[in-house]
All heavy atoms as a GROMACS GRO file, in nm:
protein
  615
    1MET      N    1  -0.494   0.229  -0.432
    1MET     CA    2  -0.404   0.193  -0.548
    1MET      C    3  -0.300   0.302  -0.573
    1MET      O    4  -0.326   0.425  -0.535
    1MET     CB    5  -0.475   0.178  -0.682
    1MET     CG    6  -0.580   0.058  -0.672
    1MET     SD    7  -0.508  -0.097  -0.651
    1MET     CE    8  -0.397  -0.135  -0.783
    2TYR      N    9  -0.188   0.261  -0.618
    2TYR     CA   10  -0.080   0.358  -0.654
    2TYR      C   11  -0.106   0.446  -0.765
    2TYR      O   12  -0.160   0.401  -0.869
    2TYR     CB   13   0.046   0.278  -0.665
    2TYR     CG   14   0.155   0.362  -0.726
    2TYR    CD1   15   0.224   0.450  -0.634
    2TYR    CD2   16   0.198   0.381  -0.852
    2TYR    CE1   17   0.327   0.530  -0.676
    2TYR    CE2   18   0.286   0.461  -0.895
    2TYR     CZ   19   0.359   0.542  -0.804
    2TYR     OH   20   0.453   0.628  -0.847
    3SER      N   21  -0.080   0.561  -0.759
    3SER     CA   22  -0.095   0.651  -0.860
    3SER      C   23   0.035   0.750  -0.868
    3SER      O   24   0.055   0.811  -0.772
    3SER     CB   25  -0.224   0.741  -0.843
    3SER     OG   26  -0.219   0.852  -0.950
    4PRO      N   27   0.099   0.752  -0.976
    4PRO     CA   28   0.227   0.847  -0.983
    4PRO      C   29   0.187   0.989  -0.957
    4PRO      O   30   0.274   1.066  -0.925
    4PRO     CB   31   0.280   0.815  -1.124
    4PRO     CG   32   0.168   0.757  -1.208
    4PRO     CD   33   0.068   0.697  -1.102
    5ASP      N   34   0.056   1.026  -0.970
    5ASP     CA   35   0.025   1.166  -0.963
    5ASP      C   36  -0.020   1.202  -0.810
    5ASP      O   37  -0.038   1.318  -0.780
    5ASP     CB   38  -0.098   1.200  -1.049
    5ASP     CG   39  -0.071   1.191  -1.189
    5ASP    OD1   40   0.049   1.204  -1.236
    5ASP    OD2   41  -0.154   1.143  -1.281
    6ARG      N   42  -0.022   1.100  -0.726
    6ARG     CA   43  -0.065   1.121  -0.583
    6ARG      C   44   0.046   1.202  -0.513
    6ARG      O   45   0.159   1.173  -0.536
    6ARG     CB   46  -0.091   0.989  -0.518
    6ARG     CG   47  -0.147   1.012  -0.369
    6ARG     CD   48  -0.161   0.875  -0.294
    6ARG     NE   49  -0.224   0.767  -0.377
    6ARG     CZ   50  -0.358   0.738  -0.365
    6ARG    NH1   51  -0.430   0.799  -0.279
    6ARG    NH2   52  -0.406   0.643  -0.440
    7VAL      N   53   0.000   1.306  -0.440
    7VAL     CA   54   0.086   1.378  -0.360
    7VAL      C   55   0.086   1.342  -0.217
    7VAL      O   56  -0.032   1.345  -0.155
    7VAL     CB   57   0.062   1.524  -0.382
    7VAL    CG1   58   0.156   1.612  -0.286
    7VAL    CG2   59   0.078   1.558  -0.529
    8TYR      N   60   0.194   1.304  -0.152
    8TYR     CA   61   0.191   1.272  -0.013
    8TYR      C   62   0.231   1.406   0.066
    8TYR      O   63   0.332   1.460   0.042
    8TYR     CB   64   0.278   1.164   0.017
    8TYR     CG   65   0.242   1.031  -0.041
    8TYR    CD1   66   0.287   0.996  -0.168
    8TYR    CD2   67   0.140   0.957   0.011
    8TYR    CE1   68   0.235   0.884  -0.231
    8TYR    CE2   69   0.092   0.852  -0.055
    8TYR     CZ   70   0.145   0.810  -0.174
    8TYR     OH   71   0.095   0.688  -0.236
    9ASP      N   72   0.147   1.447   0.160
    9ASP     CA   73   0.183   1.574   0.232
    9ASP      C   74   0.285   1.545   0.340
    9ASP      O   75   0.341   1.432   0.356
    9ASP     CB   76   0.056   1.648   0.297
    9ASP     CG   77  -0.005   1.548   0.404
    9ASP    OD1   78   0.063   1.454   0.454
    9ASP    OD2   79  -0.124   1.575   0.439
   10GLY      N   80   0.328   1.648   0.421
   10GLY     CA   81   0.415   1.636   0.524
   10GLY      C   82   0.388   1.534   0.637
   10GLY      O   83   0.478   1.489   0.716
   11GLN      N   84   0.253   1.499   0.639
   11GLN     CA   85   0.218   1.386   0.754
   11GLN      C   86   0.248   1.252   0.697
   11GLN      O   87   0.246   1.160   0.780
   11GLN     CB   88   0.062   1.415   0.774
   11GLN     CG   89   0.034   1.552   0.832
   11GLN     CD   90   0.094   1.568   0.966
   11GLN    OE1   91   0.085   1.484   1.054
   11GLN    NE2   92   0.150   1.686   0.988
   12ASP      N   93   0.257   1.227   0.568
   12ASP     CA   94   0.265   1.085   0.514
   12ASP      C   95   0.406   1.070   0.441
   12ASP      O   96   0.453   1.165   0.382
   12ASP     CB   97   0.152   1.064   0.402
   12ASP     CG   98   0.019   1.050   0.482
   12ASP    OD1   99   0.012   1.010   0.600
   12ASP    OD2  100  -0.071   1.094   0.416
   13HIS      N  101   0.455   0.944   0.446
   13HIS     CA  102   0.578   0.912   0.378
   13HIS      C  103   0.544   0.779   0.299
   13HIS      O  104   0.500   0.681   0.358
   13HIS     CB  105   0.686   0.883   0.474
   13HIS     CG  106   0.812   0.839   0.413
   13HIS    ND1  107   0.893   0.904   0.342
   13HIS    CD2  108   0.855   0.700   0.415
   13HIS    CE1  109   1.002   0.829   0.293
   13HIS    NE2  110   0.969   0.712   0.333
   14TYR      N  111   0.555   0.789   0.179
   14TYR     CA  112   0.539   0.667   0.092
   14TYR      C  113   0.678   0.588   0.059
   14TYR      O  114   0.767   0.645   0.022
   14TYR     CB  115   0.476   0.711  -0.046
   14TYR     CG  116   0.464   0.600  -0.149
   14TYR    CD1  117   0.363   0.487  -0.121
   14TYR    CD2  118   0.536   0.579  -0.250
   14TYR    CE1  119   0.352   0.384  -0.199
   14TYR    CE2  120   0.514   0.463  -0.334
   14TYR     CZ  121   0.429   0.372  -0.316
   14TYR     OH  122   0.413   0.267  -0.398
   15ASP      N  123   0.665   0.447   0.082
   15ASP     CA  124   0.784   0.371   0.068
   15ASP      C  125   0.756   0.298  -0.063
   15ASP      O  126   0.670   0.198  -0.050
   15ASP     CB  127   0.807   0.272   0.180
   15ASP     CG  128   0.922   0.192   0.157
   15ASP    OD1  129   0.990   0.179   0.054
   15ASP    OD2  130   0.958   0.119   0.255
   16PRO      N  131   0.811   0.329  -0.177
   16PRO     CA  132   0.781   0.259  -0.306
   16PRO      C  133   0.831   0.104  -0.298
   16PRO      O  134   0.776   0.019  -0.372
   16PRO     CB  135   0.858   0.336  -0.408
   16PRO     CG  136   0.960   0.413  -0.344
   16PRO     CD  137   0.913   0.440  -0.194
   17SER      N  138   0.913   0.074  -0.221
   17SER     CA  139   0.967  -0.070  -0.212
   17SER      C  140   0.863  -0.166  -0.155
   17SER      O  141   0.856  -0.285  -0.189
   17SER     CB  142   1.112  -0.092  -0.141
   17SER     OG  143   1.088  -0.060  -0.003
   18THR      N  144   0.779  -0.117  -0.069
   18THR     CA  145   0.681  -0.201   0.004
   18THR      C  146   0.539  -0.143  -0.027
   18THR      O  147   0.438  -0.226  -0.011
   18THR     CB  148   0.685  -0.194   0.155
   18THR    OG1  149   0.672  -0.056   0.200
   18THR    CG2  150   0.832  -0.248   0.186
   19GLY      N  151   0.516  -0.028  -0.080
   19GLY     CA  152   0.380   0.033  -0.093
   19GLY      C  153   0.326   0.082   0.027
   19GLY      O  154   0.205   0.136   0.026
   20ILE      N  155   0.387   0.069   0.140
   20ILE     CA  156   0.340   0.130   0.270
   20ILE      C  157   0.339   0.273   0.263
   20ILE      O  158   0.434   0.336   0.234
   20ILE     CB  159   0.406   0.060   0.386
   20ILE    CG1  160   0.400  -0.094   0.394
   20ILE    CG2  161   0.359   0.133   0.514
   20ILE    CD1  162   0.478  -0.161   0.493
   21VAL      N  163   0.225   0.324   0.308
   21VAL     CA  164   0.218   0.473   0.343
   21VAL      C  165   0.218   0.485   0.496
   21VAL      O  166   0.138   0.434   0.567
   21VAL     CB  167   0.082   0.540   0.301
   21VAL    CG1  168   0.077   0.684   0.336
   21VAL    CG2  169   0.074   0.511   0.152
   22TRP      N  170   0.343   0.554   0.540
   22TRP     CA  171   0.365   0.567   0.676
   22TRP      C  172   0.311   0.713   0.721
   22TRP      O  173   0.332   0.817   0.643
   22TRP     CB  174   0.508   0.572   0.706
   22TRP     CG  175   0.562   0.445   0.679
   22TRP    CD1  176   0.616   0.394   0.552
   22TRP    CD2  177   0.587   0.322   0.767
   22TRP    NE1  178   0.664   0.272   0.562
   22TRP    CE2  179   0.646   0.227   0.697
   22TRP    CE3  180   0.543   0.312   0.903
   22TRP    CZ2  181   0.683   0.107   0.741
   22TRP    CZ3  182   0.584   0.188   0.946
   22TRP    CH2  183   0.648   0.089   0.875
   23THR      N  184   0.225   0.721   0.828
   23THR     CA  185   0.157   0.843   0.868
   23THR      C  186   0.224   0.885   0.999
   23THR      O  187   0.245   0.804   1.094
   23THR     CB  188   0.014   0.832   0.886
   23THR    OG1  189  -0.045   0.783   0.760
   23THR    CG2  190  -0.048   0.957   0.937
   24GLN      N  191   0.255   1.010   1.002
   24GLN     CA  192   0.327   1.065   1.121
   24GLN      C  193   0.240   1.057   1.241
   24GLN      O  194   0.124   1.082   1.241
   24GLN     CB  195   0.346   1.216   1.095
   24GLN     CG  196   0.450   1.289   1.182
   24GLN     CD  197   0.473   1.428   1.141
   24GLN    OE1  198   0.400   1.513   1.181
   24GLN    NE2  199   0.576   1.448   1.066
   25ASP      N  200   0.292   0.992   1.348
   25ASP     CA  201   0.210   0.963   1.471
   25ASP      C  202   0.305   0.950   1.585
   25ASP      O  203   0.346   0.844   1.624
   25ASP     CB  204   0.138   0.837   1.448
   25ASP     CG  205   0.032   0.804   1.559
   25ASP    OD1  206   0.031   0.878   1.660
   25ASP    OD2  207  -0.029   0.702   1.551
   26PRO      N  208   0.344   1.071   1.645
   26PRO     CA  209   0.450   1.068   1.747
   26PRO      C  210   0.398   0.984   1.876
   26PRO      O  211   0.489   0.940   1.958
   26PRO     CB  212   0.455   1.212   1.791
   26PRO     CG  213   0.398   1.284   1.679
   26PRO     CD  214   0.305   1.203   1.619
   27ALA      N  215   0.277   0.971   1.897
   27ALA     CA  216   0.224   0.904   2.011
   27ALA      C  217   0.188   0.756   1.983
   27ALA      O  218   0.150   0.678   2.074
   27ALA     CB  219   0.095   0.966   2.060
   28SER      N  220   0.216   0.703   1.868
   28SER     CA  221   0.186   0.567   1.833
   28SER      C  222   0.262   0.472   1.925
   28SER      O  223   0.388   0.474   1.952
   28SER     CB  224   0.220   0.535   1.693
   28SER     OG  225   0.202   0.405   1.658
   29SER      N  226   0.200   0.368   1.965
   29SER     CA  227   0.256   0.253   2.044
   29SER      C  228   0.260   0.126   1.954
   29SER      O  229   0.296   0.025   1.997
   29SER     CB  230   0.176   0.225   2.180
   29SER     OG  231   0.045   0.178   2.134
   30ASP      N  232   0.234   0.153   1.826
   30ASP     CA  233   0.237   0.045   1.730
   30ASP      C  234   0.369  -0.013   1.727
   30ASP      O  235   0.475   0.044   1.702
   30ASP     CB  236   0.198   0.094   1.582
   30ASP     CG  237   0.181  -0.016   1.481
   30ASP    OD1  238   0.244  -0.112   1.490
   30ASP    OD2  239   0.088  -0.004   1.404
   31ASP      N  240   0.392  -0.142   1.735
   31ASP     CA  241   0.531  -0.208   1.730
   31ASP      C  242   0.589  -0.202   1.585
   31ASP      O  243   0.711  -0.220   1.581
   31ASP     CB  244   0.511  -0.366   1.760
   31ASP     CG  245   0.482  -0.391   1.909
   31ASP    OD1  246   0.505  -0.303   1.990
   31ASP    OD2  247   0.432  -0.493   1.941
   32GLU      N  248   0.518  -0.160   1.490
   32GLU     CA  249   0.566  -0.151   1.351
   32GLU      C  250   0.606  -0.016   1.316
   32GLU      O  251   0.654   0.012   1.209
   32GLU     CB  252   0.464  -0.204   1.249
   32GLU     CG  253   0.432  -0.351   1.262
   32GLU     CD  254   0.341  -0.404   1.164
   32GLU    OE1  255   0.267  -0.325   1.098
   32GLU    OE2  256   0.325  -0.527   1.140
   33ALA      N  257   0.576   0.078   1.408
   33ALA     CA  258   0.621   0.219   1.390
   33ALA      C  259   0.763   0.230   1.364
   33ALA      O  260   0.855   0.148   1.412
   33ALA     CB  261   0.580   0.304   1.507
   34ILE      N  262   0.797   0.322   1.283
   34ILE     CA  263   0.953   0.352   1.254
   34ILE      C  264   0.980   0.496   1.271
   34ILE      O  265   0.878   0.585   1.278
   34ILE     CB  266   0.979   0.306   1.111
   34ILE    CG1  267   0.898   0.391   1.006
   34ILE    CG2  268   0.957   0.155   1.083
   34ILE    CD1  269   0.943   0.376   0.857
   35MET      N  270   1.107   0.530   1.280
   35MET     CA  271   1.147   0.678   1.290
   35MET      C  272   1.200   0.710   1.152
   35MET      O  273   1.285   0.637   1.086
   35MET     CB  274   1.270   0.689   1.387
   35MET     CG  275   1.219   0.653   1.530
   35MET     SD  276   1.100   0.759   1.593
   35MET     CE  277   1.206   0.904   1.636
   36ILE      N  278   1.154   0.823   1.097
   36ILE     CA  279   1.197   0.893   0.978
   36ILE      C  280   1.240   1.029   1.017
   36ILE      O  281   1.169   1.111   1.054
   36ILE     CB  282   1.096   0.891   0.869
   36ILE    CG1  283   1.050   0.738   0.841
   36ILE    CG2  284   1.141   0.961   0.746
   36ILE    CD1  285   0.938   0.732   0.732
   37ASP      N  286   1.379   1.056   0.994
   37ASP     CA  287   1.415   1.193   1.024
   37ASP      C  288   1.378   1.246   1.155
   37ASP      O  289   1.335   1.367   1.182
   37ASP     CB  290   1.372   1.295   0.920
   37ASP     CG  291   1.430   1.263   0.782
   37ASP    OD1  292   1.541   1.217   0.775
   37ASP    OD2  293   1.369   1.295   0.676
   38GLY      N  294   1.394   1.154   1.255
   38GLY     CA  295   1.350   1.195   1.390
   38GLY      C  296   1.215   1.206   1.438
   38GLY      O  297   1.182   1.238   1.542
   39THR      N  298   1.122   1.166   1.338
   39THR     CA  299   0.978   1.155   1.370
   39THR      C  300   0.923   1.025   1.359
   39THR      O  301   0.958   0.944   1.265
   39THR     CB  302   0.910   1.248   1.269
   39THR    OG1  303   0.963   1.381   1.278
   39THR    CG2  304   0.751   1.254   1.301
   40ARG      N  305   0.836   0.982   1.454
   40ARG     CA  306   0.777   0.857   1.449
   40ARG      C  307   0.666   0.841   1.342
   40ARG      O  308   0.577   0.930   1.355
   40ARG     CB  309   0.723   0.824   1.590
   40ARG     CG  310   0.681   0.683   1.620
   40ARG     CD  311   0.642   0.658   1.773
   40ARG     NE  312   0.614   0.532   1.806
   40ARG     CZ  313   0.700   0.433   1.828
   40ARG    NH1  314   0.820   0.451   1.843
   40ARG    NH2  315   0.645   0.319   1.868
   41TYR      N  316   0.665   0.726   1.274
   41TYR     CA  317   0.564   0.715   1.171
   41TYR      C  318   0.510   0.567   1.196
   41TYR      O  319   0.572   0.479   1.228
   41TYR     CB  320   0.618   0.720   1.030
   41TYR     CG  321   0.637   0.857   0.981
   41TYR    CD1  322   0.759   0.930   1.023
   41TYR    CD2  323   0.553   0.912   0.890
   41TYR    CE1  324   0.777   1.049   0.972
   41TYR    CE2  325   0.582   1.053   0.838
   41TYR     CZ  326   0.695   1.117   0.891
   41TYR     OH  327   0.729   1.238   0.844
   42ALA      N  328   0.373   0.560   1.174
   42ALA     CA  329   0.303   0.423   1.198
   42ALA      C  330   0.244   0.398   1.054
   42ALA      O  331   0.204   0.476   0.972
   42ALA     CB  332   0.198   0.434   1.287
   43PRO      N  333   0.250   0.256   1.027
   43PRO     CA  334   0.193   0.206   0.895
   43PRO      C  335   0.043   0.249   0.889
   43PRO      O  336  -0.044   0.227   0.985
   43PRO     CB  337   0.219   0.068   0.892
   43PRO     CG  338   0.229   0.028   1.033
   43PRO     CD  339   0.288   0.143   1.105
   44ASN      N  340   0.000   0.299   0.781
   44ASN     CA  341  -0.142   0.346   0.770
   44ASN      C  342  -0.217   0.266   0.655
   44ASN      O  343  -0.326   0.222   0.686
   44ASN     CB  344  -0.151   0.493   0.742
   44ASN     CG  345  -0.282   0.556   0.724
   44ASN    OD1  346  -0.362   0.501   0.649
   44ASN    ND2  347  -0.315   0.632   0.816
   45ARG      N  348  -0.160   0.243   0.541
   45ARG     CA  349  -0.211   0.181   0.429
   45ARG      C  350  -0.113   0.141   0.323
   45ARG      O  351   0.010   0.174   0.356
   45ARG     CB  352  -0.328   0.261   0.368
   45ARG     CG  353  -0.286   0.386   0.311
   45ARG     CD  354  -0.398   0.496   0.287
   45ARG     NE  355  -0.347   0.616   0.238
   45ARG     CZ  356  -0.301   0.716   0.325
   45ARG    NH1  357  -0.310   0.701   0.456
   45ARG    NH2  358  -0.269   0.826   0.275
   46ARG      N  359  -0.146   0.060   0.232
   46ARG     CA  360  -0.060   0.037   0.122
   46ARG      C  361  -0.116   0.078  -0.016
   46ARG      O  362  -0.233   0.062  -0.036
   46ARG     CB  363  -0.031  -0.118   0.110
   46ARG     CG  364   0.039  -0.165   0.226
   46ARG     CD  365   0.064  -0.307   0.226
   46ARG     NE  366   0.153  -0.363   0.117
   46ARG     CZ  367   0.141  -0.470   0.052
   46ARG    NH1  368   0.057  -0.556   0.081
   46ARG    NH2  369   0.224  -0.498  -0.041
   47HIS      N  370  -0.021   0.135  -0.102
   47HIS     CA  371  -0.073   0.170  -0.234
   47HIS      C  372   0.019   0.077  -0.339
   47HIS      O  373   0.147   0.106  -0.341
   47HIS     CB  374  -0.032   0.326  -0.256
   47HIS     CG  375  -0.139   0.417  -0.184
   47HIS    ND1  376  -0.103   0.529  -0.153
   47HIS    CD2  377  -0.253   0.384  -0.127
   47HIS    CE1  378  -0.214   0.593  -0.088
   47HIS    NE2  379  -0.304   0.493  -0.067
   48LEU      N  380  -0.045  -0.003  -0.395
   48LEU     CA  381   0.022  -0.093  -0.487
   48LEU      C  382  -0.013  -0.062  -0.625
   48LEU      O  383  -0.125  -0.014  -0.658
   48LEU     CB  384  -0.015  -0.238  -0.457
   48LEU     CG  385   0.018  -0.291  -0.318
   48LEU    CD1  386  -0.036  -0.434  -0.310
   48LEU    CD2  387   0.173  -0.292  -0.292
   49THR      N  388   0.077  -0.092  -0.725
   49THR     CA  389   0.054  -0.084  -0.865
   49THR      C  390  -0.060  -0.202  -0.887
   49THR      O  391  -0.057  -0.300  -0.823
   49THR     CB  392   0.172  -0.096  -0.957
   49THR    OG1  393   0.212  -0.226  -0.939
   49THR    CG2  394   0.274   0.017  -0.934
   50ALA      N  395  -0.132  -0.188  -1.005
   50ALA     CA  396  -0.214  -0.291  -1.054
   50ALA      C  397  -0.132  -0.428  -1.063
   50ALA      O  398  -0.182  -0.534  -1.015
   50ALA     CB  399  -0.282  -0.252  -1.179
   51ALA      N  400  -0.022  -0.419  -1.123
   51ALA     CA  401   0.066  -0.543  -1.142
   51ALA      C  402   0.103  -0.605  -1.014
   51ALA      O  403   0.099  -0.723  -0.997
   51ALA     CB  404   0.174  -0.517  -1.233
   52ALA      N  405   0.146  -0.517  -0.909
   52ALA     CA  406   0.181  -0.569  -0.786
   52ALA      C  407   0.075  -0.628  -0.708
   52ALA      O  408   0.086  -0.728  -0.646
   52ALA     CB  409   0.253  -0.461  -0.697
   53LEU      N  410  -0.044  -0.571  -0.719
   53LEU     CA  411  -0.162  -0.624  -0.653
   53LEU      C  412  -0.201  -0.758  -0.708
   53LEU      O  413  -0.229  -0.849  -0.642
   53LEU     CB  414  -0.277  -0.527  -0.666
   53LEU     CG  415  -0.415  -0.579  -0.612
   53LEU    CD1  416  -0.410  -0.600  -0.458
   53LEU    CD2  417  -0.525  -0.476  -0.639
   54ARG      N  418  -0.198  -0.765  -0.840
   54ARG     CA  419  -0.227  -0.893  -0.908
   54ARG      C  420  -0.125  -1.017  -0.865
   54ARG      O  421  -0.174  -1.120  -0.821
   54ARG     CB  422  -0.229  -0.876  -1.046
   54ARG     CG  423  -0.248  -0.997  -1.136
   54ARG     CD  424  -0.249  -0.981  -1.280
   54ARG     NE  425  -0.312  -1.086  -1.365
   54ARG     CZ  426  -0.435  -1.097  -1.389
   54ARG    NH1  427  -0.508  -0.982  -1.368
   54ARG    NH2  428  -0.488  -1.188  -1.458
   55ALA      N  429   0.001  -0.967  -0.867
   55ALA     CA  430   0.108  -1.063  -0.819
   55ALA      C  431   0.089  -1.115  -0.680
   55ALA      O  432   0.095  -1.222  -0.645
   55ALA     CB  433   0.237  -1.007  -0.843
   56GLU      N  434   0.051  -1.020  -0.593
   56GLU     CA  435   0.041  -1.046  -0.452
   56GLU      C  436  -0.083  -1.144  -0.428
   56GLU      O  437  -0.063  -1.237  -0.354
   56GLU     CB  438   0.024  -0.941  -0.374
   56GLU     CG  439   0.010  -0.959  -0.217
   56GLU     CD  440   0.021  -0.832  -0.126
   56GLU    OE1  441   0.110  -0.757  -0.153
   56GLU    OE2  442  -0.076  -0.816  -0.041
   57LEU      N  443  -0.198  -1.124  -0.498
   57LEU     CA  444  -0.313  -1.201  -0.483
   57LEU      C  445  -0.286  -1.344  -0.544
   57LEU      O  446  -0.332  -1.442  -0.471
   57LEU     CB  447  -0.431  -1.137  -0.548
   57LEU     CG  448  -0.489  -1.013  -0.486
   57LEU    CD1  449  -0.586  -0.943  -0.582
   57LEU    CD2  450  -0.556  -1.054  -0.351
   58GLU      N  451  -0.226  -1.346  -0.664
   58GLU     CA  452  -0.187  -1.476  -0.710
   58GLU      C  453  -0.091  -1.555  -0.626
   58GLU      O  454  -0.111  -1.682  -0.618
   58GLU     CB  455  -0.131  -1.460  -0.856
   58GLU     CG  456  -0.230  -1.414  -0.948
   58GLU     CD  457  -0.189  -1.383  -1.089
   58GLU    OE1  458  -0.053  -1.355  -1.110
   58GLU    OE2  459  -0.264  -1.386  -1.184
   59ARG      N  460   0.003  -1.491  -0.562
   59ARG     CA  461   0.114  -1.560  -0.484
   59ARG      C  462   0.030  -1.622  -0.361
   59ARG      O  463   0.086  -1.710  -0.306
   59ARG     CB  464   0.211  -1.450  -0.437
   59ARG     CG  465   0.320  -1.509  -0.362
   59ARG     CD  466   0.439  -1.404  -0.337
   59ARG     NE  467   0.392  -1.285  -0.276
   59ARG     CZ  468   0.386  -1.170  -0.336
   59ARG    NH1  469   0.431  -1.158  -0.468
   59ARG    NH2  470   0.351  -1.048  -0.281
   60HIS      N  471  -0.085  -1.566  -0.312
   60HIS     CA  472  -0.149  -1.627  -0.202
   60HIS      C  473  -0.270  -1.714  -0.250
   60HIS      O  474  -0.358  -1.733  -0.162
   60HIS     CB  475  -0.200  -1.501  -0.119
   60HIS     CG  476  -0.090  -1.434  -0.043
   60HIS    ND1  477  -0.036  -1.486   0.058
   60HIS    CD2  478  -0.029  -1.317  -0.076
   60HIS    CE1  479   0.068  -1.402   0.100
   60HIS    NE2  480   0.069  -1.297   0.019
   61GLY      N  481  -0.268  -1.761  -0.361
   61GLY     CA  482  -0.353  -1.865  -0.414
   61GLY      C  483  -0.488  -1.811  -0.480
   61GLY      O  484  -0.578  -1.896  -0.497
   62PHE      N  485  -0.497  -1.693  -0.500
   62PHE     CA  486  -0.617  -1.638  -0.572
   62PHE      C  487  -0.609  -1.629  -0.728
   62PHE      O  488  -0.503  -1.618  -0.774
   62PHE     CB  489  -0.646  -1.500  -0.524
   62PHE     CG  490  -0.695  -1.486  -0.398
   62PHE    CD1  491  -0.603  -1.455  -0.285
   62PHE    CD2  492  -0.827  -1.506  -0.349
   62PHE    CE1  493  -0.655  -1.445  -0.143
   62PHE    CE2  494  -0.877  -1.501  -0.217
   62PHE     CZ  495  -0.780  -1.474  -0.114
   63GLU      N  496  -0.712  -1.673  -0.798
   63GLU     CA  497  -0.719  -1.668  -0.936
   63GLU      C  498  -0.789  -1.535  -0.971
   63GLU      O  499  -0.896  -1.507  -0.926
   63GLU     CB  500  -0.793  -1.788  -0.990
   63GLU     CG  501  -0.818  -1.781  -1.135
   63GLU     CD  502  -0.893  -1.893  -1.187
   63GLU    OE1  503  -0.948  -1.970  -1.112
   63GLU    OE2  504  -0.933  -1.892  -1.315
   64ILE      N  505  -0.717  -1.454  -1.063
   64ILE     CA  506  -0.776  -1.321  -1.098
   64ILE      C  507  -0.883  -1.355  -1.200
   64ILE      O  508  -0.841  -1.394  -1.312
   64ILE     CB  509  -0.660  -1.230  -1.140
   64ILE    CG1  510  -0.563  -1.223  -1.037
   64ILE    CG2  511  -0.736  -1.090  -1.175
   64ILE    CD1  512  -0.611  -1.165  -0.893
   65ILE      N  513  -1.004  -1.323  -1.179
   65ILE     CA  514  -1.102  -1.351  -1.288
   65ILE      C  515  -1.119  -1.223  -1.367
   65ILE      O  516  -1.138  -1.226  -1.496
   65ILE     CB  517  -1.231  -1.379  -1.220
   65ILE    CG1  518  -1.220  -1.522  -1.146
   65ILE    CG2  519  -1.357  -1.392  -1.320
   65ILE    CD1  520  -1.334  -1.546  -1.049
   66GLU      N  521  -1.113  -1.104  -1.300
   66GLU     CA  522  -1.119  -0.979  -1.374
   66GLU      C  523  -1.049  -0.865  -1.294
   66GLU      O  524  -1.055  -0.864  -1.168
   66GLU     CB  525  -1.268  -0.938  -1.388
   66GLU     CG  526  -1.281  -0.802  -1.463
   66GLU     CD  527  -1.428  -0.758  -1.479
   66GLU    OE1  528  -1.521  -0.849  -1.476
   66GLU    OE2  529  -1.447  -0.632  -1.499
   67GLN      N  530  -0.968  -0.782  -1.360
   67GLN     CA  531  -0.896  -0.678  -1.299
   67GLN      C  532  -0.931  -0.550  -1.390
   67GLN      O  533  -0.895  -0.549  -1.499
   67GLN     CB  534  -0.759  -0.695  -1.274
   67GLN     CG  535  -0.687  -0.586  -1.200
   67GLN     CD  536  -0.540  -0.630  -1.159
   67GLN    OE1  537  -0.497  -0.726  -1.217
   67GLN    NE2  538  -0.486  -0.541  -1.080
   68SER      N  539  -0.999  -0.445  -1.331
   68SER     CA  540  -1.031  -0.330  -1.418
   68SER      C  541  -1.030  -0.209  -1.322
   68SER      O  542  -0.973  -0.207  -1.213
   68SER     CB  543  -1.172  -0.353  -1.469
   68SER     OG  544  -1.265  -0.369  -1.364
   69GLY      N  545  -1.096  -0.096  -1.380
   69GLY     CA  546  -1.092   0.020  -1.303
   69GLY      C  547  -0.978   0.119  -1.357
   69GLY      O  548  -0.893   0.071  -1.422
   70PRO      N  549  -0.995   0.249  -1.328
   70PRO     CA  550  -0.895   0.346  -1.379
   70PRO      C  551  -0.763   0.316  -1.336
   70PRO      O  552  -0.658   0.346  -1.400
   70PRO     CB  553  -0.949   0.473  -1.327
   70PRO     CG  554  -1.047   0.454  -1.221
   70PRO     CD  555  -1.102   0.306  -1.249
   71THR      N  556  -0.736   0.261  -1.216
   71THR     CA  557  -0.604   0.229  -1.169
   71THR      C  558  -0.584   0.074  -1.154
   71THR      O  559  -0.481   0.031  -1.108
   71THR     CB  560  -0.578   0.298  -1.028
   71THR    OG1  561  -0.673   0.254  -0.936
   71THR    CG2  562  -0.569   0.447  -1.055
   72GLY      N  563  -0.680  -0.005  -1.196
   72GLY     CA  564  -0.664  -0.157  -1.195
   72GLY      C  565  -0.694  -0.214  -1.050
   72GLY      O  566  -0.653  -0.324  -1.024
   73GLY      N  567  -0.766  -0.123  -0.965
   73GLY     CA  568  -0.793  -0.169  -0.823
   73GLY      C  569  -0.913  -0.249  -0.809
   73GLY      O  570  -0.952  -0.299  -0.707
   74ASP      N  571  -0.998  -0.253  -0.911
   74ASP     CA  572  -1.122  -0.332  -0.902
   74ASP      C  573  -1.093  -0.477  -0.946
   74ASP      O  574  -1.079  -0.502  -1.055
   74ASP     CB  575  -1.229  -0.270  -0.998
   74ASP     CG  576  -1.264  -0.124  -0.958
   74ASP    OD1  577  -1.254  -0.096  -0.838
   74ASP    OD2  578  -1.297  -0.045  -1.055
   75VAL      N  579  -1.091  -0.566  -0.846
   75VAL     CA  580  -1.050  -0.696  -0.868
   75VAL      C  581  -1.152  -0.809  -0.834
   75VAL      O  582  -1.209  -0.790  -0.724
   75VAL     CB  583  -0.914  -0.733  -0.806
   75VAL    CG1  584  -0.876  -0.868  -0.831
   75VAL    CG2  585  -0.812  -0.626  -0.830
   76VAL      N  586  -1.179  -0.898  -0.918
   76VAL     CA  587  -1.267  -1.012  -0.897
   76VAL      C  588  -1.185  -1.136  -0.879
   76VAL      O  589  -1.114  -1.163  -0.981
   76VAL     CB  590  -1.383  -1.019  -0.985
   76VAL    CG1  591  -1.466  -1.148  -0.954
   76VAL    CG2  592  -1.467  -0.897  -0.998
   77CYS      N  593  -1.197  -1.201  -0.766
   77CYS     CA  594  -1.103  -1.325  -0.759
   77CYS      C  595  -1.182  -1.444  -0.713
   77CYS      O  596  -1.290  -1.434  -0.662
   77CYS     CB  597  -0.998  -1.291  -0.637
   77CYS     SG  598  -0.887  -1.155  -0.650
   78GLY      N  599  -1.119  -1.559  -0.737
   78GLY     CA  600  -1.157  -1.681  -0.698
   78GLY      C  601  -1.049  -1.758  -0.642
   78GLY      O  602  -0.930  -1.722  -0.664
   79VAL      N  603  -1.080  -1.866  -0.572
   79VAL     CA  604  -0.970  -1.943  -0.504
   79VAL      C  605  -0.931  -2.043  -0.611
   79VAL      O  606  -1.016  -2.118  -0.653
   79VAL     CB  607  -1.016  -1.997  -0.368
   79VAL    CG1  608  -0.904  -2.095  -0.321
   79VAL    CG2  609  -1.054  -1.901  -0.274
   80SER      N  610  -0.809  -2.059  -0.644
   80SER     CA  611  -0.759  -2.157  -0.741
   80SER      C  612  -0.720  -2.284  -0.685
   80SER      O  613  -0.720  -2.303  -0.571
   80SER     CB  614  -0.647  -2.108  -0.830
   80SER     OG  615  -0.548  -2.050  -0.745
   0.00000   0.00000   0.00000
């Protein structure tokens, strides 16, 4: 989950528009890898806000039964 207090070190780059955390990986053969400042980064994970996670799940047909936890990442879903 996204946290405004999370610090990304020199190995990671966070893209707030997608939530993707890109990890420095010069040897990556991943087709989704990108170049940032001349260094190759591969997608590693996504950090979404609680609201963005909820919207994404609902957009894909899930009904949110409960969403809790300190950052809103504990989600119980059903298929609507």
